[in-house]
C-alpha positions in Angstrom: -37.5 97.4 62.5 -38.4 97.5 66.2 -38.0 94.3 68.1 -37.6 93.4 71.8 -37.7 90.8 74.4 -39.5 91.6 77.7 -39.2 90.2 81.1 -42.2 90.9 83.4 -41.6 90.5 87.2 -44.1 90.3 90.0 -42.6 91.9 93.1 -43.9 93.8 96.1 -40.8 96.0 96.5 -40.7 99.7 95.6 -39.0 100.5 92.2 -35.7 101.6 93.8 -35.6 98.6 96.1 -36.4 96.2 93.2 -33.6 97.8 91.1 -31.2 97.1 94.0 -32.4 93.5 94.2 -32.0 93.0 90.5 -28.5 94.5 90.6 -27.5 92.2 93.4 -29.0 89.1 91.8 -27.7 89.8 88.2 -24.4 91.5 89.1 -25.2 94.7 87.1 -25.5 98.4 87.8 -28.5 100.4 86.5 -28.6 104.1 85.8 -31.6 106.1 87.0 -33.2 108.2 84.2 -36.1 110.6 84.7 -38.3 112.1 82.0 -41.8 113.5 81.4 -43.1 110.0 81.5 -41.6 109.1 84.9 -38.7 107.3 86.3 -37.0 104.3 84.7 -33.6 102.6 85.0 -31.3 101.5 82.3 -28.4 99.1 82.0 -26.1 98.9 79.0 -24.5 95.5 78.3 -22.4 94.5 75.4 -25.4 92.4 74.3 -28.1 95.1 74.5 -29.9 97.7 76.5 -32.2 96.9 79.4 -34.8 99.4 80.5 -36.7 98.7 83.7 -39.8 100.5 85.0 -43.0 99.9 86.8 -46.6 100.6 85.9 -46.2 99.5 82.3 -49.9 99.9 81.7 -50.2 96.9 79.4 -53.4 95.0 79.4 -53.9 91.2 79.4 -53.8 90.0 75.8 -54.1 86.5 74.2 -53.4 84.6 77.4 -50.5 86.8 78.4 -51.5 88.3 81.8 -49.3 91.4 81.8 -51.5 93.0 84.5 -50.3 90.3 87.0 -46.7 91.8 86.8 -45.7 95.1 88.3 -42.3 95.5 86.6 -41.2 95.3 83.0 -37.7 94.9 81.8 -37.5 95.7 78.1 -34.4 94.4 76.3 -33.4 95.8 72.9 -30.4 94.7 70.8 -27.8 97.0 69.4 -28.3 97.5 65.7 -25.5 96.2 63.5 -25.3 94.7 60.1 -26.1 91.2 61.5 -29.7 91.5 62.8 -30.1 87.8 63.5 -27.0 87.9 65.7 -28.2 91.0 67.5 -31.6 89.4 68.3 -29.8 86.3 69.7 -27.7 88.5 71.8 -30.7 90.3 73.3 -32.4 87.0 73.9 -29.3 85.7 75.7 -29.1 88.8 77.9 -32.8 88.6 78.8 -32.5 84.9 79.5 -29.6 85.6 81.8 -31.7 88.0 83.8 -34.6 85.5 83.8 -32.4 82.7 85.1 -30.7 84.8 87.8 -34.0 86.1 89.1 -35.5 82.7 89.0 -32.6 81.3 91.1 -33.6 83.7 93.9 -37.0 81.9 94.1 -38.7 85.2 95.0 -40.5 86.3 91.9 -43.1 85.2 89.4 -41.6 85.8 85.9 -42.9 86.0 82.4 -40.5 86.2 79.4 -42.1 87.3 76.1 -40.9 88.2 72.6 -42.5 91.2 70.9 -45.2 91.3 73.6 -46.9 88.5 71.7 -45.1 85.2 72.2 -44.6 83.5 75.6 -41.0 82.2 75.8 -40.8 81.1 79.4 -42.4 81.7 82.8 -41.7 80.8 86.4 -43.8 80.8 89.5 -41.9 80.0 92.7 -45.1 78.8 94.4 -45.6 76.1 91.7 -42.0 75.0 91.1 
């Protein structure tokens, strides 16, 4: 079973600069990974794995305007025998990133489950 929580962020900074900004705001350290599909960054937390990249290529769908956000942070839980706990842990980790980025007042944010369900959003120009 594949399941994830995703945080979409609208930012003008380059990917390396945005990663540094997230690291500073969230008190984490990402590792740069390169592959055939491009550059991405990964952070491993006891609660789950966070992958961050730009140019996610998702199209707007059912009122979720993915195209308005440059960066995607995909959070997947570790797999153990307690799947419900693992999902809660991934949600907790994603919410922590959401709240810390929200506190900067610099980014529009969209938090979704399974790329289908809007959980939270924030626009610093409306708040």
